[in-house]
C-alpha positions as CSV (number, residue, x, y, z in Angstrom):
1,M,-73.2,-56.6,-31.7
2,N,-75.2,-55.3,-34.7
3,P,-75.1,-57.2,-37.9
4,T,-73.0,-55.9,-40.8
5,P,-74.8,-52.8,-42.2
6,V,-76.3,-52.9,-45.7
7,W,-75.1,-49.8,-47.5
8,S,-77.3,-47.9,-50.0
9,E,-76.4,-45.6,-52.9
10,T,-77.4,-42.5,-51.0
11,F,-75.5,-40.4,-48.5
12,E,-78.4,-39.6,-46.2
13,T,-79.5,-43.2,-45.9
14,D,-76.0,-44.4,-45.2
15,R,-75.5,-41.6,-42.7
16,Y,-78.6,-42.9,-40.8
17,V,-77.4,-46.5,-41.0
18,A,-73.9,-45.6,-39.7
19,A,-75.2,-43.6,-36.8
20,D,-77.6,-46.4,-35.8
21,H,-74.8,-49.0,-35.7
22,L,-72.2,-46.8,-34.1
23,T,-74.4,-45.4,-31.4
24,D,-75.4,-48.9,-30.5
25,T,-71.8,-49.9,-30.2
26,D,-71.1,-46.9,-28.0
27,R,-74.0,-48.0,-25.7
28,Q,-72.4,-51.5,-25.4
29,L,-69.0,-50.1,-24.7
30,A,-70.5,-47.7,-22.1
31,A,-72.0,-50.7,-20.3
32,L,-68.5,-52.1,-19.7
33,P,-66.2,-51.1,-16.9
34,I,-63.4,-48.7,-17.8
35,R,-60.5,-50.4,-19.4
36,P,-58.3,-50.8,-16.2
37,L,-61.2,-52.6,-14.4
38,R,-62.1,-55.1,-17.1
39,D,-61.6,-58.8,-16.9
40,P,-60.2,-60.6,-20.0
41,G,-63.6,-61.5,-21.4
42,Q,-64.8,-57.9,-21.1
43,E,-61.6,-56.6,-22.8
44,Q,-62.0,-59.1,-25.6
45,L,-65.6,-58.0,-26.1
46,A,-64.5,-54.3,-26.2
47,A,-61.8,-55.1,-28.8
48,A,-64.4,-56.9,-31.0
49,L,-66.8,-53.9,-30.7
50,H,-64.1,-51.4,-31.6
51,A,-62.9,-53.6,-34.6
52,T,-66.5,-53.8,-36.0
53,A,-67.2,-50.1,-35.5
54,R,-63.9,-49.1,-37.0
55,R,-64.5,-51.2,-40.1
56,L,-67.9,-49.6,-40.4
57,R,-66.4,-46.0,-40.0
58,T,-63.8,-46.8,-42.7
59,E,-66.4,-48.2,-45.1
60,F,-68.8,-45.2,-44.6
61,L,-66.0,-42.7,-45.1
62,S,-64.7,-44.5,-48.1
63,R,-68.1,-43.9,-49.7
64,H,-68.9,-40.4,-48.4
65,A,-65.8,-38.5,-47.2
66,E,-66.3,-35.6,-49.5
67,R,-70.0,-35.3,-48.5
68,V,-69.1,-35.5,-44.8
69,Y,-66.6,-32.7,-45.2
70,D,-69.1,-30.6,-47.1
71,V,-71.5,-30.9,-44.2
72,L,-68.8,-30.0,-41.7
73,T,-67.7,-26.9,-43.6
74,D,-70.9,-25.6,-45.1
75,N,-69.9,-26.9,-48.6
76,R,-66.3,-25.6,-48.0
77,R,-67.4,-22.1,-47.3
78,S,-66.0,-22.2,-43.8
79,R,-62.4,-23.2,-42.8
80,P,-62.5,-25.0,-39.4
81,R,-59.2,-26.3,-38.0
82,L,-58.8,-30.0,-36.9
83,A,-60.1,-29.7,-33.4
84,E,-63.3,-27.8,-34.5
85,L,-63.8,-30.3,-37.3
86,A,-63.6,-33.2,-34.8
87,R,-66.2,-31.5,-32.5
88,S,-68.5,-30.8,-35.4
89,A,-68.2,-34.3,-36.7
90,A,-69.2,-35.8,-33.3
91,E,-72.4,-33.7,-33.3
92,A,-73.3,-34.1,-37.0
93,F,-72.4,-37.8,-37.3
94,P,-73.1,-39.5,-34.0
95,G,-70.6,-42.3,-33.2
96,L,-68.3,-41.4,-36.1
97,V,-65.7,-39.8,-33.7
98,P,-65.6,-39.5,-30.0
99,S,-67.8,-36.9,-28.4
100,P,-66.4,-34.2,-26.2
101,E,-67.7,-36.1,-23.1
102,Q,-65.9,-39.3,-24.2
103,L,-62.7,-37.4,-24.8
104,A,-63.0,-35.7,-21.4
105,Q,-63.3,-39.1,-19.8
106,E,-60.2,-40.3,-21.7
107,A,-58.2,-37.3,-20.7
108,R,-58.4,-38.4,-17.1
109,L,-56.6,-41.6,-17.8
110,T,-53.0,-42.5,-18.6
111,Q,-52.3,-43.7,-22.2
112,P,-52.3,-47.4,-21.4
113,D,-55.7,-47.1,-19.6
114,K,-57.5,-45.2,-22.3
115,E,-60.2,-46.7,-24.6
116,G,-58.2,-45.5,-27.7
117,R,-61.0,-43.4,-29.1
118,E,-58.5,-41.2,-30.8
119,I,-58.0,-44.0,-33.4
120,D,-61.5,-43.1,-34.6
121,Q,-60.3,-39.5,-35.1
122,G,-57.4,-40.9,-37.1
123,I,-59.9,-42.8,-39.3
124,L,-61.9,-39.6,-40.0
125,F,-58.9,-37.4,-40.8
126,G,-57.3,-40.0,-42.9
127,A,-60.4,-40.3,-45.0
128,L,-60.8,-36.5,-45.3
129,L,-57.2,-35.9,-46.3
130,A,-57.3,-38.8,-48.8
131,A,-60.4,-37.2,-50.5
132,P,-59.0,-34.8,-53.1
133,R,-61.3,-31.8,-52.7
134,A,-61.7,-32.1,-49.0
135,G,-58.0,-32.9,-48.4
136,V,-56.8,-29.8,-50.3
137,H,-59.3,-27.6,-48.6
138,L,-58.3,-29.0,-45.1
139,T,-54.6,-28.6,-45.7
140,E,-55.1,-25.0,-46.9
141,S,-57.3,-24.2,-43.9
142,M,-54.6,-25.4,-41.5
143,R,-52.2,-23.0,-43.1
144,R,-54.3,-20.0,-42.3
145,P,-53.0,-17.8,-39.4
146,T,-54.2,-18.8,-36.0
147,P,-56.6,-16.4,-34.1
148,R,-54.0,-16.0,-31.3
149,A,-51.3,-14.9,-33.8
150,L,-53.7,-12.4,-35.3
151,E,-54.5,-11.0,-31.8
152,L,-50.7,-10.7,-31.0
153,L,-49.6,-9.3,-34.3
154,A,-50.0,-5.6,-33.4
155,E,-48.1,-6.1,-30.1
156,F,-45.2,-7.9,-31.9
157,R,-45.0,-5.3,-34.6
158,R,-44.8,-2.6,-31.9
159,T,-42.5,-4.3,-29.4
160,G,-40.5,-6.8,-31.5
161,E,-41.0,-9.5,-28.8
162,I,-43.6,-12.1,-27.7
163,V,-43.0,-14.5,-24.8
164,L,-45.2,-17.6,-24.5
165,D,-45.1,-20.5,-22.2
166,A,-43.0,-22.9,-24.4
167,A,-41.3,-20.5,-26.8
168,R,-40.5,-16.8,-27.4
169,L,-40.0,-14.7,-30.4
170,E,-37.6,-11.7,-30.8
171,R,-37.1,-9.5,-33.9
172,R,-33.4,-8.7,-34.5
173,A,-32.8,-6.7,-37.6
174,A,-34.6,-8.6,-40.4
175,A,-34.8,-11.9,-38.6
176,G,-37.5,-13.3,-36.3
177,H,-35.7,-15.5,-33.7
178,V,-38.0,-18.3,-32.3
179,T,-36.4,-19.8,-29.2
180,I,-37.8,-23.0,-27.7
181,T,-38.0,-22.5,-24.0
182,N,-39.3,-25.8,-22.6
183,G,-36.1,-26.0,-20.6
184,H,-37.4,-28.2,-17.8
185,C,-37.9,-31.1,-20.2
186,L,-35.0,-30.5,-22.6
187,N,-37.3,-28.6,-25.0
188,A,-39.4,-31.7,-25.5
189,E,-42.7,-31.2,-27.4
190,D,-46.1,-31.3,-25.9
191,N,-49.5,-29.8,-26.7
192,Q,-48.5,-26.4,-25.4
193,H,-45.3,-26.4,-27.4
194,V,-47.2,-27.1,-30.6
195,A,-49.7,-24.3,-30.0
196,D,-46.9,-21.8,-29.0
197,M,-44.7,-22.7,-31.9
198,E,-47.5,-22.3,-34.5
199,T,-48.4,-18.9,-33.0
200,L,-44.8,-17.6,-33.3
201,V,-44.3,-19.1,-36.8
202,D,-47.4,-17.2,-37.9
203,L,-46.0,-14.0,-36.4
204,V,-42.7,-14.4,-38.3
205,L,-44.7,-14.9,-41.5
206,L,-47.1,-12.1,-40.9
207,D,-44.7,-9.3,-39.8
208,P,-43.4,-7.4,-42.9
209,Q,-40.4,-6.2,-40.9
210,V,-39.2,-9.9,-40.6
211,R,-37.7,-11.4,-43.7
212,V,-36.1,-14.5,-42.2
213,G,-37.2,-17.0,-39.6
214,V,-34.7,-18.6,-37.1
215,I,-35.4,-21.5,-34.8
216,R,-33.0,-22.4,-31.9
217,G,-33.3,-24.1,-28.6
218,G,-32.9,-22.1,-25.4
219,V,-30.6,-22.6,-22.4
220,M,-31.5,-25.5,-20.2
221,T,-32.5,-25.7,-16.5
222,H,-32.4,-29.5,-16.6
223,P,-29.5,-30.5,-14.3
224,R,-27.8,-32.7,-16.8
225,Y,-27.6,-29.9,-19.4
226,A,-27.8,-26.8,-17.1
227,G,-26.4,-23.7,-18.8
228,R,-26.3,-25.4,-22.3
229,R,-28.5,-24.8,-25.3
230,V,-30.5,-27.8,-26.5
231,F,-32.5,-27.7,-29.7
232,S,-35.1,-30.3,-28.9
233,A,-35.6,-33.7,-27.3
234,G,-38.7,-34.5,-29.4
235,I,-42.0,-35.8,-28.0
236,N,-42.3,-35.5,-24.2
237,L,-42.5,-39.2,-23.4
238,K,-43.6,-38.6,-19.8
239,A,-46.5,-36.5,-21.0
240,F,-47.3,-39.2,-23.6
241,K,-47.4,-41.9,-21.0
242,A,-49.6,-39.8,-18.8
243,G,-52.1,-39.4,-21.6
244,A,-51.4,-35.7,-22.1
245,I,-50.3,-35.8,-25.7
246,S,-53.3,-35.2,-28.0
247,F,-53.7,-36.9,-31.3
248,V,-55.5,-33.9,-32.9
249,D,-53.8,-31.0,-31.0
250,F,-50.3,-32.5,-31.1
251,L,-49.6,-35.5,-33.4
252,L,-51.6,-34.2,-36.4
253,T,-51.7,-30.4,-35.9
254,R,-47.9,-30.1,-35.7
255,E,-47.6,-31.6,-39.2
256,L,-50.5,-29.7,-40.8
257,G,-49.8,-26.5,-38.7
258,Y,-46.5,-25.0,-37.9
259,I,-44.2,-27.4,-39.6
260,S,-46.2,-27.1,-42.8
261,K,-46.2,-23.3,-42.5
262,I,-42.4,-23.3,-42.2
263,M,-42.1,-25.3,-45.4
264,R,-45.0,-23.8,-47.4
265,G,-45.9,-20.6,-45.8
266,L,-49.3,-19.1,-44.9
267,V,-52.2,-19.6,-47.4
268,A,-53.1,-16.2,-48.9
269,T,-56.5,-14.8,-48.2
270,D,-59.0,-14.2,-51.0
271,A,-58.3,-10.5,-50.9
272,M,-54.6,-10.8,-51.6
273,W,-52.8,-10.7,-54.9
274,P,-50.8,-12.5,-56.0
275,A,-52.7,-15.4,-54.6
276,S,-49.6,-17.2,-53.5
277,P,-48.4,-18.3,-50.0
278,V,-46.8,-15.9,-47.6
279,E,-43.4,-17.6,-47.4
280,K,-40.1,-16.7,-45.8
281,P,-36.8,-18.6,-45.6
282,W,-36.1,-20.5,-42.4
283,L,-32.8,-21.3,-40.6
284,A,-32.4,-23.9,-37.8
285,A,-29.6,-23.7,-35.3
286,V,-28.8,-27.0,-33.6
287,D,-27.1,-27.1,-30.2
288,T,-26.4,-30.4,-28.4
289,F,-29.0,-32.5,-30.1
290,A,-32.1,-32.5,-32.4
291,I,-34.1,-35.7,-31.5
292,G,-37.3,-37.0,-32.9
293,G,-39.7,-34.1,-33.5
294,G,-36.8,-31.7,-33.2
295,A,-35.0,-33.5,-36.0
296,Q,-38.1,-33.3,-38.1
297,I,-38.2,-29.5,-37.9
298,L,-34.8,-29.4,-39.6
299,L,-36.2,-31.2,-42.7
300,A,-38.6,-28.3,-43.3
301,C,-36.0,-25.6,-43.0
302,D,-33.9,-24.1,-45.8
303,Q,-30.6,-24.1,-44.0
304,V,-29.2,-25.7,-40.8
305,V,-26.2,-24.8,-38.8
306,A,-25.0,-27.0,-36.0
307,A,-22.5,-27.0,-33.2
308,S,-19.7,-29.5,-33.6
309,D,-20.9,-31.6,-30.6
310,A,-24.5,-31.8,-31.8
311,Y,-26.3,-34.9,-33.2
312,F,-29.5,-35.8,-35.1
313,S,-31.7,-38.8,-34.4
314,L,-35.2,-40.1,-35.0
315,P,-35.8,-42.8,-32.3
316,A,-39.5,-43.1,-33.2
317,A,-39.2,-46.8,-34.2
318,N,-37.8,-47.6,-30.8
319,E,-40.6,-45.6,-29.2
320,G,-43.1,-47.4,-31.4
321,I,-44.6,-44.4,-33.3
322,V,-44.1,-42.8,-36.7
323,P,-41.6,-39.8,-36.9
324,G,-44.0,-37.3,-38.4
325,V,-43.2,-36.6,-42.1
326,A,-39.6,-37.6,-41.7
327,N,-40.4,-40.9,-43.6
328,L,-41.4,-38.8,-46.6
329,R,-38.5,-36.3,-46.4
330,L,-35.4,-37.9,-44.9
331,T,-34.6,-40.0,-48.0
332,R,-34.2,-36.8,-50.0
333,Y,-31.5,-35.7,-47.7
334,L,-29.6,-38.9,-46.9
335,G,-30.6,-41.4,-49.5
336,A,-32.6,-44.6,-49.1
337,R,-30.2,-46.8,-47.1
338,P,-29.0,-44.2,-44.5
339,A,-32.6,-43.0,-44.0
340,R,-33.6,-46.5,-43.1
341,Q,-30.7,-46.8,-40.8
342,V,-31.9,-43.7,-38.9
343,I,-35.6,-44.4,-38.9
344,L,-35.7,-48.2,-38.6
345,G,-32.4,-48.8,-36.8
346,G,-32.1,-45.8,-34.5
347,R,-28.8,-44.5,-36.0
348,A,-27.7,-41.1,-34.7
349,I,-25.8,-38.8,-37.0
350,R,-23.2,-36.7,-35.3
351,A,-22.1,-33.3,-36.7
352,D,-18.5,-34.4,-37.1
353,E,-19.2,-37.4,-39.4
354,P,-19.4,-37.2,-43.2
355,D,-23.1,-37.9,-43.5
356,A,-23.8,-34.9,-41.3
357,R,-23.1,-32.6,-44.2
358,L,-26.3,-33.9,-45.8
359,L,-28.2,-32.6,-42.8
360,F,-26.2,-29.6,-41.6
361,D,-25.1,-26.9,-44.0
362,D,-22.3,-25.7,-41.7
363,V,-20.8,-26.9,-38.5
364,F,-19.1,-24.6,-35.9
365,D,-17.6,-24.8,-32.5
366,S,-20.1,-24.1,-29.8
367,A,-18.4,-20.8,-29.0
368,E,-18.9,-19.7,-32.6
369,M,-22.6,-20.5,-32.9
370,D,-24.1,-17.1,-32.0
371,L,-22.1,-15.3,-34.8
372,A,-22.7,-18.2,-37.2
373,V,-26.5,-17.9,-36.7
374,E,-26.5,-14.2,-37.4
375,A,-24.3,-14.6,-40.5
376,A,-26.5,-17.4,-41.9
377,A,-29.6,-15.4,-41.3
378,E,-28.2,-12.4,-43.2
379,R,-27.3,-14.7,-46.2
380,L,-30.9,-15.9,-46.4
381,D,-32.2,-12.3,-46.4
382,N,-32.5,-12.1,-50.2
383,P,-35.8,-11.6,-52.1
384,A,-34.8,-14.2,-54.7
385,V,-34.5,-16.8,-52.0
386,I,-38.2,-16.9,-51.4
387,A,-39.2,-17.7,-55.0
388,N,-36.4,-20.3,-55.3
389,R,-37.2,-22.1,-52.1
390,H,-40.9,-22.1,-53.2
391,M,-39.9,-23.9,-56.4
392,L,-37.4,-26.2,-54.7
393,N,-40.1,-27.3,-52.2
394,L,-42.6,-27.7,-55.0
395,A,-40.2,-30.0,-56.9
396,D,-39.1,-32.0,-53.9
397,E,-42.5,-32.5,-52.3
398,P,-45.6,-31.6,-54.3
399,E,-48.5,-30.7,-52.1
400,D,-50.5,-33.6,-53.3
401,S,-47.8,-36.0,-52.2
402,F,-47.8,-34.4,-48.8
403,R,-51.5,-34.6,-48.5
404,R,-51.7,-38.3,-49.5
405,Y,-48.8,-39.1,-47.0
406,L,-50.7,-37.3,-44.2
407,A,-53.9,-39.3,-45.0
408,E,-52.1,-42.5,-44.3
409,F,-50.1,-41.0,-41.4
410,A,-53.3,-40.0,-39.6
411,V,-54.4,-43.6,-39.4
412,Q,-51.1,-45.2,-38.8
413,Q,-50.0,-42.8,-36.1
414,A,-53.3,-43.0,-34.2
415,M,-53.1,-46.8,-34.3
416,R,-49.5,-46.8,-33.1
417,A,-50.3,-44.5,-30.2
418,Y,-52.5,-47.3,-28.8
419,S,-50.7,-50.4,-30.1
420,P,-49.9,-53.1,-27.5
421,D,-46.1,-52.8,-27.9
422,V,-46.2,-49.0,-27.3
423,L,-48.5,-49.4,-24.3
424,A,-46.3,-52.2,-22.9
425,K,-43.3,-49.9,-23.1
426,M,-45.2,-47.2,-21.2
427,A,-46.0,-49.7,-18.4
428,A,-42.4,-50.7,-18.1
429,P,-39.9,-48.7,-15.8
430,A,-38.8,-45.5,-17.4
431,E,-35.2,-46.5,-17.9
432,R,-34.5,-43.4,-20.1
433,A,-36.0,-40.8,-17.9
434,S,-32.7,-39.2,-16.8
435,G,-31.4,-38.6,-20.4
436,P,-32.7,-37.0,-23.6
437,G,-35.2,-39.9,-24.2
438,G,-37.0,-39.3,-20.9
439,R,-37.8,-35.6,-21.8
440,D,-38.3,-34.6,-18.2
């Protein structure tokens, strides 16, 4: 292993020093067998190499995050999204984050067998989000419309419907109804779900004929819930175990992408006046359950209606990961002690108990949900709602607080995804596979 680097006072010198040390570490790691084939001594060496390199990455970025971001964005004249930033960083700063080739090798492995290189992406994005100028620019860039949404906008305005793999959008009167359609896995979230949801959220916000967004789960094909609507079972644990849940495209993009757009709207372009976000009110309709990531969506919506047999839970602590931005938001809804009971203790809140009124605005019998959703959407169709929800969100969660939370979340979530206890659970028999937790 290389000795500890000696940092200078200049960015270009430190950039060279970091690249020299990090590329040498990569060479040493490449000389080892892949993780499943290592003996204990080789695994111990790999762990030591990663620890040294990650300390170096953290030190380099603590000194130069703003300059790194300026290089990657042409002094903030371009607005790349997370995945493009990660690719550019791998090219411009060798060893700072995994290369496309290293990620492709990782993608062929299950989560327990991976090298854990996504942790290095977490270190990069944590530092960029923590840097004030870079962090603001990055969060705003992630709230621009996606290219796919812009391509589909004309079709949606003409037909009033877009059907994607994991969700569909239908315009009914003034409301854009987003229906989650991952029915085979109880509407669990995966990379495709995140991409499709962001596209449809963009379309709701871009179409002037739509004044209210509605999110609801579709009817299930899963045998245990066949014929019933389910809101969402959260992260697809089978996909996670298989190594198919991306840190950048899923764990981080969902927070900075479609969920942030639901809460804060699209960032206005330079040509628009007033230079304020394109916002609309959002309604969530919860049938059966909203688990994990599904529950997190509710915390960004303006109103929530629920069926009387529905429940809300955030089992991330049991799964070993962080429940998105729920740790920042849930206390505002429930209070400190109940929020800890839900996040740390796995407490589920059912629609018929008193605390549910802090999460669900109205509760109806399942047979009444369709009419309840339409009525609630009509009530939100009020121009003054947009200005007031903007000010409420500004008071409840200033954008700087969100950015600083996401900076720490990026590092913590990446580390948790590869922590020994999480990987050990993945290696154990899937005792939850037949129920909501299995997400299959």
